[in-house]
N, CA, C and O atoms as a GROMACS GRO file, in nm:
protein
  276
    1MET      N    1  -7.218  -9.283   0.177
    1MET     CA    2  -7.350  -9.154   0.122
    1MET      C    3  -7.244  -9.066   0.198
    1MET      O    4  -7.158  -9.101   0.278
    2LYS      N    5  -7.290  -8.889   0.131
    2LYS     CA    6  -7.213  -8.833   0.193
    2LYS      C    7  -7.321  -8.671   0.192
    2LYS      O    8  -7.418  -8.650   0.120
    3ILE      N    9  -7.281  -8.610   0.263
    3ILE     CA   10  -7.359  -8.492   0.344
    3ILE      C   11  -7.370  -8.405   0.211
    3ILE      O   12  -7.261  -8.401   0.153
    4ASN      N   13  -7.471  -8.334   0.148
    4ASN     CA   14  -7.416  -8.209   0.068
    4ASN      C   15  -7.404  -8.118   0.170
    4ASN      O   16  -7.510  -8.070   0.207
    5ARG      N   17  -7.274  -8.070   0.243
    5ARG     CA   18  -7.262  -7.954   0.307
    5ARG      C   19  -7.339  -7.834   0.309
    5ARG      O   20  -7.424  -7.805   0.393
    6ASP      N   21  -7.289  -7.742   0.173
    6ASP     CA   22  -7.426  -7.628   0.115
    6ASP      C   23  -7.567  -7.665   0.162
    6ASP      O   24  -7.602  -7.621   0.271
    7ASN      N   25  -7.659  -7.748   0.087
    7ASN     CA   26  -7.736  -7.768   0.173
    7ASN      C   27  -7.799  -7.772   0.275
    7ASN      O   28  -7.913  -7.726   0.279
    8LEU      N   29  -7.722  -7.846   0.412
    8LEU     CA   30  -7.723  -7.844   0.499
    8LEU      C   31  -7.714  -7.718   0.564
    8LEU      O   32  -7.797  -7.684   0.648
    9ILE      N   33  -7.572  -7.613   0.514
    9ILE     CA   34  -7.561  -7.541   0.582
    9ILE      C   35  -7.738  -7.421   0.578
    9ILE      O   36  -7.804  -7.360   0.662
   10LYS      N   37  -7.745  -7.439   0.451
   10LYS     CA   38  -7.900  -7.383   0.428
   10LYS      C   39  -7.990  -7.430   0.526
   10LYS      O   40  -8.040  -7.339   0.593
   11LEU      N   41  -8.024  -7.539   0.553
   11LEU     CA   42  -8.085  -7.619   0.663
   11LEU      C   43  -8.078  -7.554   0.780
   11LEU      O   44  -8.168  -7.484   0.826
   12MET      N   45  -7.970  -7.576   0.834
   12MET     CA   46  -7.930  -7.488   0.939
   12MET      C   47  -7.956  -7.308   0.944
   12MET      O   48  -7.978  -7.240   1.044
   13ASN      N   49  -7.948  -7.278   0.849
   13ASN     CA   50  -7.977  -7.156   0.849
   13ASN      C   51  -8.190  -7.106   0.862
   13ASN      O   52  -8.269  -7.032   0.920
   14TYR      N   53  -8.180  -7.192   0.784
   14TYR     CA   54  -8.343  -7.192   0.775
   14TYR      C   55  -8.433  -7.240   0.905
   14TYR      O   56  -8.545  -7.195   0.927
   15TYR      N   57  -8.378  -7.321   0.974
   15TYR     CA   58  -8.482  -7.424   1.106
   15TYR      C   59  -8.407  -7.333   1.205
   15TYR      O   60  -8.487  -7.262   1.265
   16CYS      N   61  -8.266  -7.311   1.247
   16CYS     CA   62  -8.210  -7.239   1.370
   16CYS      C   63  -8.126  -7.109   1.343
   16CYS      O   64  -8.015  -7.090   1.392
   17ALA      N   65  -8.184  -7.031   1.268
   17ALA     CA   66  -8.178  -6.917   1.218
   17ALA      C   67  -8.011  -6.899   1.252
   17ALA      O   68  -7.963  -6.818   1.330
   18GLY      N   69  -7.929  -7.014   1.158
   18GLY     CA   70  -7.784  -6.992   1.136
   18GLY      C   71  -7.721  -7.036   1.272
   18GLY      O   72  -7.599  -7.029   1.282
   19ASN      N   73  -7.806  -7.089   1.393
   19ASN     CA   74  -7.727  -7.108   1.501
   19ASN      C   75  -7.721  -7.273   1.523
   19ASN      O   76  -7.814  -7.353   1.534
   20CYS      N   77  -7.539  -7.300   1.524
   20CYS     CA   78  -7.470  -7.397   1.489
   20CYS      C   79  -7.547  -7.517   1.642
   20CYS      O   80  -7.587  -7.632   1.622
   21THR      N   81  -7.547  -7.452   1.769
   21THR     CA   82  -7.565  -7.504   1.894
   21THR      C   83  -7.649  -7.555   1.880
   21THR      O   84  -7.642  -7.672   1.916
   22ARG      N   85  -7.787  -7.510   1.819
   22ARG     CA   86  -7.908  -7.550   1.844
   22ARG      C   87  -7.912  -7.625   1.749
   22ARG      O   88  -7.947  -7.738   1.784
   23PHE      N   89  -7.887  -7.613   1.612
   23PHE     CA   90  -7.901  -7.708   1.519
   23PHE      C   91  -7.861  -7.835   1.568
   23PHE      O   92  -7.928  -7.938   1.568
   24ALA      N   93  -7.708  -7.814   1.622
   24ALA     CA   94  -7.632  -7.968   1.653
   24ALA      C   95  -7.772  -7.988   1.769
   24ALA      O   96  -7.822  -8.098   1.743
   25ARG      N   97  -7.837  -7.932   1.866
   25ARG     CA   98  -7.908  -8.011   1.983
   25ARG      C   99  -8.076  -8.079   1.875
   25ARG      O  100  -8.136  -8.185   1.895
   26GLU      N  101  -8.105  -7.981   1.777
   26GLU     CA  102  -8.202  -8.071   1.697
   26GLU      C  103  -8.149  -8.194   1.648
   26GLU      O  104  -8.197  -8.307   1.660
   27LEU      N  105  -8.033  -8.152   1.587
   27LEU     CA  106  -7.989  -8.294   1.499
   27LEU      C  107  -7.961  -8.442   1.617
   27LEU      O  108  -7.976  -8.559   1.584
   28GLY      N  109  -7.912  -8.387   1.773
   28GLY     CA  110  -7.878  -8.437   1.843
   28GLY      C  111  -7.741  -8.516   1.855
   28GLY      O  112  -7.704  -8.616   1.917
   29VAL      N  113  -7.678  -8.415   1.757
   29VAL     CA  114  -7.484  -8.460   1.759
   29VAL      C  115  -7.429  -8.350   1.832
   29VAL      O  116  -7.480  -8.243   1.866
   30ASP      N  117  -7.324  -8.394   1.850
   30ASP     CA  118  -7.233  -8.338   1.944
   30ASP      C  119  -7.242  -8.153   1.890
   30ASP      O  120  -7.318  -8.129   1.796
   31THR      N  121  -7.190  -8.075   1.932
   31THR     CA  122  -7.213  -7.965   1.868
   31THR      C  123  -7.073  -7.883   1.786
   31THR      O  124  -7.076  -7.818   1.681
   32SER      N  125  -6.946  -7.917   1.882
   32SER     CA  126  -6.802  -7.894   1.834
   32SER      C  127  -6.795  -8.021   1.705
   32SER      O  128  -6.714  -7.990   1.616
   33HIS      N  129  -6.894  -8.208   1.674
   33HIS     CA  130  -6.864  -8.210   1.539
   33HIS      C  131  -6.940  -8.160   1.456
   33HIS      O  132  -6.895  -8.176   1.342
   34LEU      N  133  -7.014  -8.119   1.458
   34LEU     CA  134  -7.124  -8.057   1.356
   34LEU      C  135  -7.042  -7.930   1.317
   34LEU      O  136  -7.022  -7.900   1.199
   35HIS      N  137  -7.006  -7.874   1.395
   35HIS     CA  138  -6.888  -7.718   1.389
   35HIS      C  139  -6.802  -7.764   1.324
   35HIS      O  140  -6.770  -7.693   1.228
   36ARG      N  141  -6.742  -7.864   1.337
   36ARG     CA  142  -6.613  -7.904   1.295
   36ARG      C  143  -6.628  -7.950   1.130
   36ARG      O  144  -6.549  -7.913   1.042
   37TYR      N  145  -6.722  -8.021   1.112
   37TYR     CA  146  -6.778  -8.054   0.959
   37TYR      C  147  -6.842  -7.928   0.864
   37TYR      O  148  -6.811  -7.884   0.753
   38LEU      N  149  -6.943  -7.892   0.962
   38LEU     CA  150  -6.981  -7.770   0.881
   38LEU      C  151  -6.866  -7.641   0.835
   38LEU      O  152  -6.896  -7.556   0.752
   39ASN      N  153  -6.751  -7.644   0.895
   39ASN     CA  154  -6.645  -7.540   0.856
   39ASN      C  155  -6.559  -7.527   0.763
   39ASN      O  156  -6.517  -7.447   0.680
   40THR      N  157  -6.537  -7.702   0.829
   40THR     CA  158  -6.422  -7.792   0.725
   40THR      C  159  -6.421  -7.872   0.615
   40THR      O  160  -6.341  -7.876   0.520
   41GLY      N  161  -6.556  -7.958   0.648
   41GLY     CA  162  -6.585  -8.030   0.617
   41GLY      C  163  -6.504  -8.222   0.614
   41GLY      O  164  -6.507  -8.323   0.544
   42ILE      N  165  -6.435  -8.168   0.749
   42ILE     CA  166  -6.408  -8.304   0.851
   42ILE      C  167  -6.505  -8.323   0.958
   42ILE      O  168  -6.545  -8.241   1.041
   43GLY      N  169  -6.547  -8.478   0.937
   43GLY     CA  170  -6.655  -8.556   0.993
   43GLY      C  171  -6.722  -8.571   0.989
   43GLY      O  172  -6.786  -8.619   1.083
   44GLY      N  173  -6.777  -8.539   0.860
   44GLY     CA  174  -6.946  -8.556   0.873
   44GLY      C  175  -6.978  -8.722   0.830
   44GLY      O  176  -7.050  -8.752   0.735
   45GLY      N  177  -6.935  -8.784   0.884
   45GLY     CA  178  -6.948  -9.010   0.881
   45GLY      C  179  -7.133  -9.010   0.902
   45GLY      O  180  -7.220  -8.932   0.863
   46THR      N  181  -7.136  -9.135   0.978
   46THR     CA  182  -7.229  -9.166   0.957
   46THR      C  183  -7.338  -9.069   1.057
   46THR      O  184  -7.437  -9.016   1.006
   47LYS      N  185  -7.301  -9.050   1.226
   47LYS     CA  186  -7.354  -9.036   1.281
   47LYS      C  187  -7.449  -8.839   1.266
   47LYS      O  188  -7.514  -8.758   1.332
   48ILE      N  189  -7.397  -8.857   1.155
   48ILE     CA  190  -7.442  -8.700   1.120
   48ILE      C  191  -7.545  -8.720   1.023
   48ILE      O  192  -7.658  -8.669   1.027
   49VAL      N  193  -7.498  -8.800   0.931
   49VAL     CA  194  -7.623  -8.849   0.834
   49VAL      C  195  -7.719  -8.916   0.822
   49VAL      O  196  -7.801  -8.918   0.730
   50GLY      N  197  -7.712  -9.004   0.966
   50GLY     CA  198  -7.794  -9.014   1.032
   50GLY      C  199  -7.930  -8.945   1.096
   50GLY      O  200  -8.051  -8.961   1.082
   51ALA      N  201  -7.839  -8.854   1.180
   51ALA     CA  202  -7.924  -8.720   1.195
   51ALA      C  203  -8.017  -8.638   1.126
   51ALA      O  204  -8.135  -8.605   1.141
   52VAL      N  205  -7.903  -8.612   1.029
   52VAL     CA  206  -7.980  -8.606   0.941
   52VAL      C  207  -8.117  -8.658   0.838
   52VAL      O  208  -8.207  -8.598   0.779
   53ILE      N  209  -8.091  -8.750   0.848
   53ILE     CA  210  -8.201  -8.858   0.752
   53ILE      C  211  -8.303  -8.826   0.866
   53ILE      O  212  -8.408  -8.779   0.824
   54LYS      N  213  -8.295  -8.839   0.992
   54LYS     CA  214  -8.390  -8.895   1.096
   54LYS      C  215  -8.500  -8.716   1.124
   54LYS      O  216  -8.617  -8.689   1.149
   55PHE      N  217  -8.369  -8.634   1.097
   55PHE     CA  218  -8.442  -8.513   1.126
   55PHE      C  219  -8.538  -8.463   1.031
   55PHE      O  220  -8.652  -8.426   1.062
   56CYS      N  221  -8.481  -8.462   0.892
   56CYS     CA  222  -8.571  -8.469   0.768
   56CYS      C  223  -8.690  -8.585   0.740
   56CYS      O  224  -8.749  -8.575   0.632
   57LYS      N  225  -8.724  -8.683   0.821
   57LYS     CA  226  -8.785  -8.779   0.800
   57LYS      C  227  -8.930  -8.680   0.913
   57LYS      O  228  -9.046  -8.664   0.874
   58ILE      N  229  -8.865  -8.619   1.076
   58ILE     CA  230  -8.925  -8.570   1.157
   58ILE      C  231  -9.045  -8.459   1.092
   58ILE      O  232  -9.168  -8.465   1.104
   59ASN      N  233  -8.959  -8.353   1.016
   59ASN     CA  234  -9.022  -8.263   0.977
   59ASN      C  235  -9.076  -8.220   0.854
   59ASN      O  236  -9.107  -8.109   0.809
   60GLY      N  237  -9.080  -8.442   0.771
   60GLY     CA  238  -9.152  -8.369   0.626
   60GLY      C  239  -9.047  -8.314   0.524
   60GLY      O  240  -9.082  -8.234   0.438
   61LEU      N  241  -8.917  -8.358   0.534
   61LEU     CA  242  -8.818  -8.316   0.438
   61LEU      C  243  -8.799  -8.427   0.350
   61LEU      O  244  -8.837  -8.540   0.381
   62ASN      N  245  -8.735  -8.397   0.230
   62ASN     CA  246  -8.677  -8.568   0.157
   62ASN      C  247  -8.514  -8.501   0.167
   62ASN      O  248  -8.440  -8.415   0.119
   63PHE      N  249  -8.522  -8.610   0.264
   63PHE     CA  250  -8.320  -8.626   0.293
   63PHE      C  251  -8.248  -8.604   0.173
   63PHE      O  252  -8.158  -8.520   0.178
   64GLU      N  253  -8.277  -8.689   0.018
   64GLU     CA  254  -8.204  -8.709  -0.077
   64GLU      C  255  -8.156  -8.531  -0.083
   64GLU      O  256  -8.050  -8.497  -0.134
   65GLU      N  257  -8.240  -8.447  -0.031
   65GLU     CA  258  -8.161  -8.327  -0.077
   65GLU      C  259  -8.029  -8.317   0.029
   65GLU      O  260  -7.946  -8.254  -0.037
   66TYR      N  261  -7.990  -8.338   0.115
   66TYR     CA  262  -7.877  -8.335   0.189
   66TYR      C  263  -7.814  -8.423   0.222
   66TYR      O  264  -7.723  -8.422   0.305
   67VAL      N  265  -7.867  -8.536   0.141
   67VAL     CA  266  -7.728  -8.686   0.174
   67VAL      C  267  -7.750  -8.735  -0.011
   67VAL      O  268  -7.847  -8.778  -0.074
   68GLU      N  269  -7.596  -8.699  -0.051
   68GLU     CA  270  -7.584  -8.837  -0.142
   68GLU      C  271  -7.548  -8.958  -0.105
   68GLU      O  272  -7.464  -9.012  -0.034
   69LEU      N  273  -7.684  -9.000  -0.212
   69LEU     CA  274  -7.601  -9.206  -0.258
   69LEU      C  275  -7.524  -9.213  -0.297
   69LEU      O  276  -7.478  -9.325  -0.323
   0.00000   0.00000   0.00000
């Protein structure tokens, strides 16, 4: 599985007004881990994938727009 980084950034901008710290709290992941992934593409592992899927289910979103299977 791989995260679509561009769509994840759009999701962060929509739900958290571009605030990475707030978005990390919403996802339940470490802020530095999320920030590093969004800015460099490094570190988008299973923890972030699982958090994105859970966030999408809670908010009624289709996780396949953000996670490529």
